[in-house]
Structure formats: structure tokens, C-alpha cells
N, C-alpha and C positions, 0 to 999 in steps of 0.2 A: 619259403617262406620267408620273406625280410624282416628287418626289426623294426621297419618305419612302414611299412605297408598301411595301404589307405589313410596315410597321414600326409599334412601339408605344413612346412617351414618355410618360413622366410629366415634369409643370413644376410645381414650386412657385412659391408664389404668382401662378399662373395666371388667378386672381381680377381682375386689373387689370395697366396699365400694361406693362411690356416682356415678361415673363411670358405674359399672355393673347393680345398682339399674335403672339406667337411662337408658341400653341398653335392660334392661327386659321389660320396662314399654315400651320403642318405637318399640319392639318385640311386643307388645301387641297391641300398636296402629298402626298396620301393615307396619313398617319400616324393610327391610333388616340393619340387621348389623354387622357390623366389628367389633371384637375385637381385640385392637392395644396394646399388655401386653408383659411385658419382663418378666411374671412368664410364666412358658407355662402350670406347673398345673393349676394353677387359671385360666388365659388365656380358655384352654381346660375345665373345669370345667360350666364356664360361658357358653361357646357356648355349652354343651349338655344340660344344664339348659334351655336353649331358646328352643332349637329344641326338647326336650321333651314338653315343653308349645302349641309345634306347631308353633313356629317361625321361619326364616331362618335365621343363623348367622354363621361368617367365622370366629376363631380365628385366626390370625395373629401374630405371637413373634414378640415383637418392641422393639426396644431402640430408645429412644424418643429421646433420647441426642445426635443421630448420626444420618447424614443427609442422607445415604444411607440405614439404615432402614425402614426410615420415606419412604423415596420416594419409596421404594419395599411396604412396607405395601398400600399405596397409590394405584397403581399399582394393585397389589393383588388384591385389594377392588374392582376397576373397571371392571379389568379379571374377578373375580366372579358374577358380577351383574351387569355391564353392567352403570351403572353410578355412580355418587355423589354427593348427596343433600345436606347433614347434617355434620358440623365438629364439634365435640366435643371435648375439648381440656381440659382435670383434670388430669393426669397423674401429680404427682408431689410431694413436703413433705418438708420437714426442717430436718435438722441435728441439733444434740444435741452439735455438736462445731459451733453453728451458734452463735457465739458470741460479747463481742462490738466488733467496728470495729478496735481498737488500739491492740486487742488480737486476731485476728483473723487469720487464717491458708488462705494465697491466693486458694489455691487449693477446701477450702470450700466455700469459696466465688461463686469462677470459678463452681464448680458442683451444688451448687444451682439455680444459674442461668441459666445452661444449663437446669437442670431437669424443671425449672418453666417457664426459660421465652423464651428460645433459643427452646424450645419444640414448644410449638404454634406458633411460628414463622415457624418452618419447617411444621408440620403439613398445616398452611394456605399454604406458601410456593407451594407447589404439589399437594394440594386440591384446591384450590381456579378455576387453569384454568380449573377442572372438574365442578364446580358447576356453572361457567359461561357455559362451551358448554353443560347445563342442565337450562340452560335459569333461571338460578337462585337456590338461597339458603341462608341458616343460617348458622352462627357460633357462637357455644356459648363455651365461657373459662370461667374457674371454676376458680374464686381467692381464697379469703379468706379478713373477715372483717377486719385483721391486716394491706392488703393491702388500707384501706379506714383509718384507724389511726396512723398506724406506730407500732412498735412492739420492743420489747428488742431482738430480733432477725433480725440484719441488713439486711441479706442478702436476706432473706425468705419475708422480708416487702419490700424490694426493686423490687423482681422480682414482686408479687404481683401485687403492685402501677404499674409498670411497662405496664403489661399485662392489668389493665384497659385503661393506655394512647394508649396502642397498639393498643385496642378493638375500641375505638372512630376512630382511623386512619383507619382501617376495612371499620367500617361502612360510613367511606368517600370517599372513595378510590375506594369502590366498589359498592356504590348504583346504579350507573349508569347499573349495572349488573343485577339489580334484588335480590342483597345479602344483606342481614343483618347480624351486628352482636352486638352482647351483651357477658354481664358477669354477672355471679351470687357468691355473696361472703357471702357463708356460717357463721354462727357463730360455734359451738361445734359440731360438728357430731364424734359422738366419734367410735372409731372402736369395734365391738363387739366382746369380747373375746371367744372361746371356753366353753360353760357351764353359761357363761354367760349374760345376756340378758342386756340392755341397764339401767334398774333401779339395777339390779344385779350390774352395773358395779359402779354406784352413790352409791350406799349404802354399798360397800366393803371400807376396813379399806385406805385409801387413802394415793399414795404418791401427789409430789407435784401437777402436772395435772391436777389428780382427782380431788383434794382440790381446785383448783381452778374452773374447771368444776360446784362445787356443789355451790361455791361463787356465780358464773355466775348464775348457774338456781335461784337462791333466789333471787337476784338485777334484773335482767331480764330471766321473767321464760318462752317466747317462745323462747331464744335463745340456745336452748341445743336438736338437733333432730336425724332422722333417717338419712341414706341415701335416704330413700325413698321419703322426704320433701323437700330434695334437688331433686330430680329427676322430683318430680310434675314441680317445678320449671323450671325445665330445659327443659321439653316437652312445657311448655308452649312457653319458648322463639325457642324452635327450627321449632314451626308449627306455624301454618295462625291467629290463634287466639292472636301472638301479634304482626300482620303484620304493627301496627302503633309505635314500638318499636325498636329502631334501635340507637347503639351508647350510652349504657347506660348500669351500672352497678347497677341488683338489688341486695341490700342487703340484705339478707337473714337470718340476724342475732339475728331476737329479739330486733332489736334497741340499742346494744352494740354502734353502729358505730354514732348514732344517738341523743343520750341522754346521760348524768350521771346521776345516782339516785341521788338529795339530802339527801336522806337519806337511812340506812341499818338494814335490819334485827337484831335482838339482835345475837349475837357471829358471824356475820361476818366482816372479816379486806376486806377493800376496797383494801387496796394495796397486797392481791392474786389475783386481776384481773389481764388475764394472756391474751395469743395467745398459742388457744390449739385447732385451726380448724384441722381438716382432711381432707385433699383433695387427 
């Protein structure tokens, strides 16, 4: 018996990365999954992979920054599967133009907030009524360790910090409906490139982001992982194994937001530590 037998989940950004790994894991644990993804090719590929493995999946092309698109995705999920039990909000990201506040273009701020903070609000706005109708459910929001710490990327850090507060509010507002809400804050989860595995990425000639990951791995050896590592945490928060947990953020960042190493391995420059989470 799977941990999510009989459940229906919608996952945003599930064409790649953490959300795709979570969708595959959810399906293996018995859930029917809706893949809300703006990239049609990636979304269809994820849907196909789940179906070939014996799972039940539906791809819905979705722009999570647009209210009508999110509303339609929720409606399509319920029309296909008859109910909704789990909301996983993972779509997001940062822009290279996310620079110090006095230099930032307002459009960069607005785009970052829409993608990272407005999006989970919209999914919850239209998804929660169906969780209530189902007699309860779970919400899992994917944030970042930079939301716990602050960052050189102010729009991204503000959005992720906002999601954590939003998650606490959801937990308080919907506890009487049997709904739990939690967040997971990953450390670094590099996006694997074609022809390169995780180890290959870390050993290749590095740019700044790669150098920061190498430094972080030396100082915080548990801080760099694979999408499947975070998917395991997401599954835990989505299923009844975590029934006593709500309103919290699980820092799956190898300790980067919890402590500062008082020493560094030879050749490591502490100043290189930065924000390089993939969500």
C-alpha cells in the first residue's frame, strides 16, 4: 500500500527538477498527479514517464503567474480525477537582474514576486476549496534556504520568506478543515545538464555559481543534493507520516541556514558562499 493511495495531487513546475521528481515519487506511492507546467514539452515528457511506469498523470499547460491559467488547471485536475488532496507549489526561480534594491528594475521585482509568491497564493485560492470538499488535505510549498537567511538577491529572498509566512497563515486558517500546510527549504539542487551528472557538474571548470556550490559542499557536505532528495521530504510532508507537523518550514539545506562553520578547509573562501538554490 502506497503512502498516497487514493490521493490526487497537483504539482506546479513538475516538468523538471524537484517537482518532477516529486510527481514521479507521488505516483509510485499511489497518487494520481496533475503536472502544471508552462513548458509543454517538459510537461508532456513527465506525464509520459509516469504513465509508462504504471502511474496516472495529467499534463496541464499552466502559467502560474496568471489567475485564469491557475484556475483552469485546478478545474481540469478535478474534472479528470474527481477530487484534490495535495497541493505542491514548486514553480519558481530567480533572475540574473535581481540586483541590489537601488539598482533593480521594478519589472524584475514584479516578475519575481509573481512567479514565487503570487503563484502559491493562486494555487491555494482555487485549490483549497477542493481540499475542504475532500475532507482535508496537505499543502507543501517549496521555498529556499535564502528565505531563511537573506540573500544578495532581494526579490527572490523576499518572495521565499513571504511564502514561509504565508505557509504559517495557511496552517492556522485551515486547521479546522483538516488541512496541513508546510514548506521545505532546499539547499543547492543543481539542475543536471545533458551529458553531465551531479559529480560531473561539480568537477567541471566552474563559473561563479559552480564555485559557490563547490565551497558550500566543502563547508556543508549535506547541502548539495539531487531533486530526489527533496522529493523524499516533500512526500513525507504530503502524507500521513507527518500528521503532527503543520505550519513549519523544513530546512533541507545541510545546515547552511542553521550554523556558520568557524573554520574552513584549506583553499576555501567563505566570501564565495552564496544563494544558488534551484526550485
